[in-house]
N, C-alpha and C positions, 0 to 999 in steps of 0.2 A: 504494500500500500504506500503510495507516495503522498506526502503532505506538503502542500505549498501554501506559503503566506506571503503577502505582498505588503511592503511598507514604503511609503514615499520617502525619497531622499532629497537632499539639497533644498529642503524647505518648500518643495513644490507640491501642489495637489493634483498634478497631472496624472491621469490614470492610465496613460499609455504605457506599454510594457518597456519602452525604451528608457524611461526615467524611473524604473522600479528596481528594487533589490528583491530577488526571489530566493526563498529559503526552501531547499529541497533536501530532506534527510540530514539536516544539521549543517549543510554547507551553503555558502552564499555564492550566488552567481550574479555578476554585474551586467547591466545593460545600459548603454549610453555613456555620456561623458561627465556625469555629475560626480563620479568618484574622483576625478582629477581635481574638481573644485574643493571637495572635502579634504583631500590630501594637502592641497596648497594652503588651505586655511589652517590646518594642523601645523604644517611647517612654519607658517607665518606666526602663529601664536605660541608655539612651544618655547622658543628661546626667551621671550620676555617673561613668560610664566615661570620658567625654571629660575631665571635670575631673581625674580621676586621671592620665590620660595627660599632660595639659598641666602639672599640678603637678609631676610627676616628670621632665619633660623638662629638658634643660640650658638651654633658652631661658629658663625661669623662674627658674633659679638660677645666673646668671652670676657669675663671680668679682667680688669687690668692687673689686679692682684688678689690674693686670697682674702684679704680683709673686706673687699667690696661685696663678698657673698654673704656677709654677716649683717644682721639688723640690730641686735641688742648690744648696747655698750657695756653693761655690767660684766658679762662673761666674755668680752671680746678677747682679752689676753689669753684666757684658757682655751677658747676656740681656735685662735691662731696657733697656740702651742700644739694643740692636737693635730692641726693640719700641717704645720711646717716643721715641728721639732720632735714630736714624740717618737719618730722612727729611730732616733739615736738616743734621746733623753727620756725614755719612759720612766716614770716615777722619780724623775730628777737624776737618774743615773747617766751613764755614758757607755754605750756598747762598743764604741770605737776606741776610746782612750779612757780606761777606768780611773785614772788619776784626775780627770777633768770633769767631774760630775757637777751637778748644779746644787749640791748640798753646801751649806754655808761654810763649813770647814775647808772644802776644796776651793770654793770661790775665793775665800780669804787667802789661802795659800798661793793661789794663782794670780792674786792681785786684781780680781774681778768681782768685788763684793759690793759695789754701789750700782744704782740704776744706770748712771751715766756710763760706767765701765762695761756693764752688761749690754747696754745699747751699742757701744762702739764695737764690741766683739760680734754682736749679732749683725750689725750693719756691714762691717768690713771683713769679718772672719778672723781667725787666729789659729795657727798651727793646722791641725787637720779639720777644724770646723770652717765650713765655707761661709762667706758673707751673704746676707740676704737683702742688702740695701739696693735700691734702684740704681744708684751711682757707684756701686761697689767696683773697685779696681784693685789689683790687676785681675785680668779676666780669669786666670787659673785659680785664684783664691775664692771666687764667687760661685754661688750655686748655679747649677744649670737649669733648675726649676723656676717656678714663678718667683718674682722679686716682691719685696714688701715695701710699702710706703713708709715714710719717716714716722707718722703717727701710729702705724701698726707696730713698728719695731719698738716705739716708746711703750705701747700697751704690753707688748711681750716682755720688755725689760721690767716694767712694774710688776707684772704677774710672776716672773721668775724670782725677783727679789722677795716678793711677798711669800711665795711658796718656800723659798729657801729659809726665810726667817721662821716659818712654821714647821720646818722639817718635812716638807712635801706631803701634806695630807692629800686625801682623795681630790682629784681634779673634777670640778663640776662645771659643766657647760650647758648650753641650751639643749633641751631634750633629755637631760639626765633625770 
């Protein structure tokens, strides 16, 4: 049994077979020249539509830095620490260089026990620790990941100093 259905194409209501698409057993057979008009319209509209989709996607507009993804100020330092530092400094320790932890006794021994000194090390790096500042130089001393803005590093330094003074209690951030 052959089933045929006819639907007008190209926006016409012409009922002649030359301007119709006929479906026979799941395949389409074309009659006439309207198919060329449909393809040309698709070719004409595809590039601007794709450009709009890509331009509006979050992939093309990533945040400049990690701190721009955060809304609340009270836990900003803790959230930044979790995103940028916790890989090496979990619970205030240091998995790369055990003598350079973020505990107060190690910070004092290494001459990095004030917020300003913690800021400087975080911005420019020191020893094996890379710098995270936007203008960090030399290139080999700086992180290859996202850079932090000055106010973000200030928040981090405040957070690290506060945690060190308290012996690194549980870190609370948004969503905890």
